[in-house]
PLY file of the C-alpha trace (Angstrom):
ply
format ascii 1.0
element vertex 50
property float x
property float y
property float z
element edge 49
property int vertex1
property int vertex2
end_header
-7.09 9.29 -12.58
-3.92 11.14 -11.72
-3.15 14.21 -9.65
-3.73 16.50 -12.63
-7.21 15.06 -13.06
-7.94 15.64 -9.37
-6.96 19.26 -9.79
-9.41 19.56 -12.68
-12.21 18.07 -10.54
-11.65 20.44 -7.63
-14.42 22.77 -6.67
-12.79 26.04 -5.76
-9.69 25.20 -3.74
-11.06 22.03 -2.21
-10.59 18.41 -3.22
-13.54 16.40 -2.04
-13.40 13.01 -0.34
-14.94 11.19 -3.29
-12.11 12.41 -5.54
-9.49 11.06 -3.15
-11.34 7.76 -2.78
-11.48 7.40 -6.56
-7.72 7.94 -6.79
-7.09 5.44 -3.98
-9.22 2.81 -5.72
-7.35 3.33 -8.98
-3.97 3.11 -7.26
-5.00 -0.14 -5.56
-6.29 -1.60 -8.82
-2.99 -0.78 -10.53
-0.78 -2.05 -7.72
1.01 -5.39 -7.51
-0.85 -6.46 -4.36
-1.38 -10.18 -3.85
-5.03 -9.92 -2.85
-5.08 -13.56 -1.71
-2.78 -12.49 1.12
-4.86 -9.50 2.26
-7.37 -10.30 4.99
-7.45 -6.97 6.84
-6.15 -3.42 6.69
-2.91 -4.27 8.50
-2.03 -6.86 5.85
-2.92 -4.33 3.15
-0.59 -1.81 4.78
2.17 -4.43 4.80
1.61 -5.20 1.11
1.78 -1.45 0.37
4.85 -1.08 2.60
3.20 1.67 4.64
0 1
1 2
2 3
3 4
4 5
5 6
6 7
7 8
8 9
9 10
10 11
11 12
12 13
13 14
14 15
15 16
16 17
17 18
18 19
19 20
20 21
21 22
22 23
23 24
24 25
25 26
26 27
27 28
28 29
29 30
30 31
31 32
32 33
33 34
34 35
35 36
36 37
37 38
38 39
39 40
40 41
41 42
42 43
43 44
44 45
45 46
46 47
47 48
48 49
């Protein structure tokens, strides 16, 4: 799901939490994260370079 799909799923002018969560899940699934190295959110942030 990309940004354009989010816009299509909006209700009025609001994007709901579940839409953003769905996008986040898809981004994580498509990322090059070494999940064997991720034990907590801080390690995930480091893998994502946030």
